[in-house]
C-alpha positions as CSV (number, residue, x, y, z in Angstrom):
1,M,109.4,151.3,162.9
2,D,106.9,154.2,163.4
3,T,108.3,156.1,160.6
4,E,107.1,153.4,158.2
5,A,103.6,153.3,159.7
6,T,100.6,154.5,157.9
7,H,99.2,157.4,160.0
8,V,95.3,157.2,160.0
9,L,93.0,159.8,161.6
10,L,89.7,158.5,162.8
11,V,87.0,160.8,163.2
12,G,84.0,159.7,165.1
13,G,85.9,156.9,166.9
14,T,83.8,157.0,170.0
15,G,80.3,155.8,168.6
16,R,79.0,152.4,168.4
17,F,80.4,151.6,165.1
18,G,83.3,154.0,165.6
19,R,84.6,151.9,168.6
20,R,84.7,148.7,166.3
21,L,86.4,150.7,163.8
22,A,89.1,152.0,166.4
23,A,89.7,148.4,167.3
24,A,90.0,147.1,163.8
25,L,92.5,149.8,162.9
26,L,94.6,149.1,165.9
27,S,94.8,145.4,165.0
28,R,96.2,146.1,161.5
29,P,100.0,145.9,161.5
30,G,101.7,149.0,160.0
31,I,98.9,151.4,161.1
32,H,99.4,154.2,163.6
33,L,95.9,155.4,164.8
34,H,95.0,158.9,165.7
35,V,91.7,159.7,167.0
36,L,90.0,163.1,166.9
37,V,88.3,163.8,170.4
38,R,86.3,166.9,171.3
39,P,87.9,169.2,173.6
40,G,86.9,168.5,177.3
41,R,85.3,165.0,176.4
42,R,85.4,162.6,179.2
43,R,88.3,160.2,178.5
44,E,86.2,157.3,179.9
45,S,84.8,156.8,176.4
46,L,88.4,156.3,175.2
47,V,89.5,153.9,178.0
48,G,92.4,151.9,176.8
49,L,93.1,153.6,173.5
50,A,96.0,155.7,174.6
51,D,97.5,152.6,176.5
52,Q,97.6,151.0,173.2
53,G,99.6,153.6,171.5
54,V,96.7,155.6,170.0
55,T,97.5,159.4,169.4
56,L,94.5,161.3,170.9
57,V,94.1,164.5,169.1
58,E,91.7,167.3,170.4
59,G,89.7,169.2,167.8
60,S,86.2,169.3,166.3
61,L,84.6,169.4,163.0
62,E,83.5,173.2,163.6
63,D,86.9,174.3,164.2
64,V,89.0,174.5,161.1
65,R,92.2,175.3,162.8
66,S,92.0,172.2,164.9
67,L,91.4,170.0,161.9
68,D,94.3,171.5,160.1
69,S,96.4,170.4,163.2
70,A,94.7,167.0,163.3
71,V,95.5,166.1,159.7
72,E,99.1,167.4,159.6
73,G,101.3,164.4,159.0
74,V,98.4,162.1,158.4
75,D,98.3,159.7,155.6
76,A,94.6,158.8,155.5
77,V,91.4,160.1,157.2
78,V,88.5,157.8,158.1
79,S,85.4,159.2,159.1
80,A,82.6,157.5,161.1
81,V,80.6,160.5,162.2
82,R,76.8,160.5,162.5
83,G,74.3,163.3,162.8
84,G,72.5,165.9,160.9
85,P,73.6,168.3,158.0
86,E,75.9,170.2,160.4
87,V,78.0,167.1,161.1
88,L,77.5,164.8,158.0
89,L,77.7,167.6,155.3
90,D,79.3,170.9,156.7
91,G,81.6,169.0,159.2
92,Q,82.9,166.5,156.8
93,L,83.5,169.0,154.0
94,R,85.6,171.0,156.5
95,L,87.6,167.8,157.1
96,L,87.8,167.0,153.4
97,E,89.3,170.4,152.7
98,A,91.7,170.2,155.6
99,A,92.8,166.8,154.3
100,R,93.2,168.3,150.7
101,R,95.3,171.1,151.9
102,H,97.7,168.8,153.8
103,G,98.1,166.3,151.1
104,V,96.2,163.2,152.8
105,M,96.5,160.4,150.5
106,R,93.2,158.6,151.4
107,F,89.8,159.8,152.3
108,I,87.0,157.3,153.6
109,P,83.8,159.4,154.3
110,S,81.1,158.0,156.6
111,N,78.9,156.3,154.2
112,Y,78.3,152.6,155.4
113,S,75.0,152.5,153.8
114,P,72.9,151.3,150.8
115,D,73.7,152.6,147.3
116,F,72.8,156.2,147.6
117,F,74.0,157.0,144.1
118,Q,70.9,155.2,142.7
119,L,68.6,157.5,144.5
120,A,67.1,160.8,143.2
121,D,67.3,164.1,145.3
122,G,64.7,164.1,148.1
123,E,64.2,160.4,148.3
124,D,66.1,160.2,151.6
125,S,67.6,163.4,153.0
126,L,70.3,161.7,154.9
127,L,71.4,159.7,152.0
128,D,71.3,162.9,150.0
129,L,73.9,164.2,152.4
130,H,76.2,161.3,151.8
131,R,75.8,161.7,148.1
132,R,76.7,165.4,148.4
133,V,79.9,164.5,150.4
134,A,80.9,161.8,147.9
135,E,80.5,164.2,145.0
136,A,82.7,166.8,146.7
137,V,85.3,164.1,147.5
138,E,85.4,163.1,143.9
139,R,85.8,166.8,142.8
140,S,88.6,167.5,145.4
141,G,91.4,165.4,143.8
142,V,92.0,163.5,147.1
143,R,92.2,159.8,146.6
144,Y,89.1,158.2,148.3
145,T,87.2,154.8,149.1
146,F,83.4,154.8,149.4
147,I,82.1,151.8,151.2
148,L,78.6,150.6,150.9
149,C,77.3,147.8,153.1
150,G,73.6,148.0,153.0
151,G,72.1,148.1,156.4
152,F,74.1,147.3,159.7
153,M,72.9,143.9,160.8
154,E,72.7,145.2,164.3
155,V,70.2,147.8,163.4
156,A,68.2,146.1,160.6
157,L,67.6,143.0,162.8
158,S,66.7,145.0,166.1
159,P,63.6,146.7,167.2
160,V,64.7,150.1,166.1
161,A,64.0,149.2,162.5
162,H,60.5,148.5,163.4
163,V,60.5,145.1,161.6
164,F,61.8,142.5,163.9
165,D,61.3,142.4,167.8
166,F,62.6,139.1,168.7
167,E,62.3,139.7,172.5
168,R,58.5,140.0,171.8
169,G,58.4,137.4,169.3
170,Q,57.0,139.6,166.6
171,V,57.8,140.6,162.9
172,A,56.0,143.5,161.2
173,Y,56.6,143.5,157.5
174,W,55.9,145.1,154.3
175,G,55.2,143.6,150.6
176,T,55.2,139.9,150.7
177,G,58.1,139.5,153.1
178,D,60.1,137.8,150.3
179,E,61.9,141.2,149.2
180,P,65.7,140.8,149.6
181,F,67.9,143.3,151.4
182,D,71.6,143.7,152.2
183,V,73.1,143.6,155.7
184,T,76.5,143.6,157.0
185,A,77.8,143.2,160.7
186,M,79.5,146.4,162.1
187,G,82.7,144.4,163.0
188,D,83.0,143.2,159.4
189,V,82.6,146.6,157.9
190,A,85.2,147.9,160.3
191,R,87.6,145.2,159.4
192,W,87.1,145.8,155.6
193,V,87.8,149.6,156.3
194,A,91.0,148.7,158.2
195,E,92.1,146.7,155.2
196,L,91.1,148.9,152.4
197,V,92.7,152.0,153.8
198,V,96.1,150.7,153.1
199,D,95.1,148.8,149.8
200,R,95.9,150.6,146.5
201,R,93.2,148.5,144.8
202,A,90.7,150.3,146.7
203,E,91.7,153.9,145.6
204,N,89.1,156.0,143.9
205,R,86.6,153.3,144.1
206,R,82.8,152.9,145.3
207,L,83.1,149.4,146.7
208,E,80.0,147.3,147.7
209,L,80.8,144.9,150.5
210,V,78.1,142.7,151.8
211,G,77.7,140.4,154.6
212,D,74.5,138.7,153.8
213,V,71.4,139.0,151.5
214,V,68.1,137.8,153.1
215,S,64.4,138.5,153.2
216,V,62.2,139.3,156.2
217,N,60.5,135.6,155.7
218,E,64.0,134.1,155.7
219,V,65.1,135.7,158.8
220,A,61.6,134.7,160.5
221,R,62.2,131.2,159.5
222,L,65.8,131.2,160.9
223,Y,64.5,132.6,164.1
224,E,61.8,129.8,164.3
225,T,64.3,127.1,163.5
226,L,66.7,128.2,166.1
227,T,64.2,129.0,169.0
228,G,61.5,126.4,168.2
229,R,59.1,129.4,168.7
230,Q,56.7,130.9,166.2
231,L,56.9,134.6,165.4
232,Q,53.7,136.5,165.5
233,R,53.5,138.2,162.0
234,F,51.9,141.6,161.3
235,H,51.4,142.7,157.5
236,R,51.8,146.6,157.4
237,G,51.1,147.0,153.8
238,S,52.1,146.6,150.2
239,V,55.6,147.7,148.8
240,E,53.7,150.7,147.2
241,E,52.3,151.6,150.5
242,L,55.9,151.4,152.1
243,R,57.0,153.8,149.3
244,R,54.2,156.4,150.4
245,Y,55.1,155.8,154.1
246,L,58.6,156.5,153.6
247,A,57.6,159.7,151.7
248,R,55.6,160.7,154.7
249,A,58.4,159.9,157.1
250,E,60.7,162.1,154.9
251,G,58.4,164.9,155.1
252,A,58.0,164.6,159.0
253,S,60.6,166.4,161.3
254,R,63.7,164.6,161.9
255,A,62.9,163.9,165.5
256,S,59.6,162.2,164.3
257,R,61.3,160.5,161.5
258,D,63.9,159.0,163.5
259,S,61.4,157.8,166.1
260,V,59.2,156.1,163.5
261,V,61.4,154.5,160.8
262,Q,64.8,153.6,159.9
263,P,64.5,154.3,156.1
264,H,68.0,153.0,155.0
265,F,66.9,149.5,155.6
266,L,63.2,149.9,154.7
267,M,64.1,151.6,151.5
268,Q,65.9,148.4,150.2
269,L,62.4,146.5,150.5
270,T,61.2,148.8,147.6
271,G,64.3,147.7,145.5
272,K,66.1,151.0,146.0
273,G,69.7,151.1,147.1
274,R,70.4,147.4,146.6
275,L,74.0,146.5,146.4
276,L,74.2,144.7,143.0
277,Q,78.0,144.3,142.3
278,P,79.4,143.1,145.6
279,A,83.4,143.3,145.6
280,N,83.7,140.7,148.4
281,A,85.8,138.2,146.3
282,E,88.5,140.9,145.5
283,F,89.2,141.2,149.4
284,P,88.9,137.5,150.6
285,R,90.7,138.1,153.9
286,I,87.4,139.1,155.4
287,H,84.7,136.2,155.9
288,P,81.6,138.2,157.1
289,M,79.2,137.0,159.5
290,K,75.9,135.5,158.1
291,V,72.5,136.5,159.4
292,R,72.2,132.8,161.0
293,D,75.6,133.3,162.9
294,Y,74.5,136.7,164.1
295,L,71.1,135.3,165.2
296,E,72.6,132.5,167.0
297,A,75.0,134.8,169.0
298,T,72.1,137.3,169.6
299,L,69.6,134.7,170.5
300,R,71.7,132.6,172.8
301,P,70.5,134.1,176.1
302,M,66.9,133.5,175.0
303,L,67.8,129.9,174.0
304,A,69.4,129.2,177.2
305,A,66.5,130.4,179.3
306,P,63.7,128.0,180.1
307,Q,60.7,128.1,178.0
308,E,57.4,128.9,179.7
309,S,55.0,126.1,179.6
310,A,51.9,126.5,177.4
311,H,49.9,124.8,180.1
312,P,51.2,126.0,183.5
313,A,50.3,123.9,186.5
314,H,47.6,125.1,188.8
315,P,48.7,126.6,192.1
């Protein structure tokens, strides 16, 4: 039976999204999963994978010889790596070249983002790296699938994006609050990847797959409806001021930029990188989570906790 399987190498399978991707690939019949792990990496991060029949392959994106060994006999390579240029660009280009040398039939780079093909060089240095990798993939002759999903729901609706802070009951917004943005749950993106890696219809395509389209005001209203609590609103500036803010963040050091802003999400509020041609209907097996469903699940502990009285009794 294994000789009929599609052998898929997952690179970056131990991260937050990568673990979901590994689980989704494992759940697909006919896929035999290989996961690249760094030499000496503690196996606790891979608990259970080997027991489920996963082939763990030691190697790194810096070691060409180990990449050649990892891709040998593999049908498809899926990347979920994160990091700076040395990983997203240099490492993935080495991975691509190894895949080309060994006749890999499908390559899915680590995109999972807004539509960076719309952006000019310099608008977002991280998305510039995605575009450079994508262009190299297109030139390589290796069949590919690029998956664009907007922002991850788990990031865009968390304090790390510096817009929503549900625990504190706050939202800080730019523009009018009615600007739309695209978000998709990590688990849904992972399931799409697991389906598309063996689907011939996805070959050599840039696919936009979207979980939900909402605005800051819509999310705020959903929160207030679900919890019965009012969000405290802070207006940070106009869309034009947001563009200038993003430009300043782009010019800052990487550490400062990462601590201040999540530009992939905020950029959508300026109208850049929006996904205008979703292909969801072509792949109807996936029914993506909506923001309301995500909020209901995320806020459940808060909803279960007793609310503090606005007029506490005197001791």
